[in-house]
SESELO-599131 format. One record per residue (C-alpha): residue in one letter; y, x, z. Coordinates in Angstrom, 2 decimals, padded with zeros to 5 digits. Layout:
BEGIN
  rest        Y        X        Z
     A        Y        X        Z
...
***
This chain:
BEGIN
  rest        Y        X        Z
     M   018.25  -030.08   013.44
     F   015.07  -030.41   015.49
     Y   012.92  -030.82   012.39
     F   014.48  -027.78   010.76
     N   013.73  -025.59   013.80
     T   010.15  -026.85   013.88
     F   009.80  -026.07   010.19
     L   011.10  -022.53   010.77
     Q   008.62  -021.97   013.57
     Y   005.71  -023.17   011.45
     F   006.89  -021.07   008.55
     Q   007.15  -018.00   010.79
     V   003.58  -018.53   012.04
     F   002.40  -019.03   008.46
     L   004.00  -015.76   007.32
     F   002.57  -013.90   010.31
     V  -000.95  -015.17   009.56
     I  -000.69  -014.26   005.87
     F   000.68  -010.80   006.71
     T  -002.03  -010.14   009.31
     F  -004.87  -011.17   007.01
     T  -003.45  -009.08   004.19
     I  -003.33  -005.98   006.41
     L  -006.87  -006.62   007.66
     E  -008.15  -007.10   004.12
     I  -006.59  -003.84   002.89
     T  -007.93  -001.79   005.82
     N  -011.34  -003.41   005.52
     K  -011.60  -002.41   001.85
     K  -010.68   001.20   002.65
     L  -013.25   001.35   005.44
     F  -015.87  -000.22   003.18
     I  -015.21   002.31   000.40
     N  -015.48   005.22   002.87
     K  -018.73   003.82   004.25
     I  -020.23   003.52   000.75
     A  -019.28   007.13  -000.04
     C  -020.88   008.35   003.20
     E  -024.02   006.33   002.57
     Q  -024.34   007.78  -000.94
     I  -024.07   011.31   000.40
     R  -026.66   010.61   003.09
     W  -029.00   009.04   000.56
     N  -028.61   011.88  -001.93
     K  -028.81   014.84   000.45
     N  -031.38   013.41   002.90
     T  -029.41   014.87   005.77
     T  -027.35   013.35   008.51
     F  -023.74   013.17   007.50
     T  -021.36   011.91   010.14
     M  -018.03   011.16   008.57
     F  -018.18   007.45   009.24
     V  -014.93   005.66   008.62
     E  -012.83   007.94   010.77
     K  -010.26   008.75   008.10
     E  -009.32   007.98   004.53
     L  -010.89   010.13   001.86
     T  -008.62   012.50   000.00
     E  -008.82   013.07  -003.75
     E  -010.58   016.42  -003.18
     E  -013.22   014.81  -000.98
     I  -013.82   012.08  -003.54
     A  -014.27   014.70  -006.27
     E  -016.66   016.62  -004.01
     I  -018.69   013.47  -003.40
     K  -018.88   012.76  -007.12
     T  -020.12   016.28  -007.89
     L  -022.76   016.06  -005.14
     I  -024.00   012.75  -006.51
     E  -024.06   014.06  -010.08
     K  -026.04   017.15  -009.02
     K  -028.70   015.04  -007.33
     S  -029.10   012.52  -010.16
***
């Protein structure tokens, strides 16, 4: 019985670690994508653009970014 309880505790810790790293990885990718979009706007418009990683981009904002980049290139 003791070994089984120990196994359950280790398994619980293992699941928690996997879950935590998965969440961190997903949020990190979203933040990274937003940062790239902001950097592209700053680079293309040569102005200061302060929308750094405060929120997720909506579909409309992504379309707006694409049109701005296409106009400049």
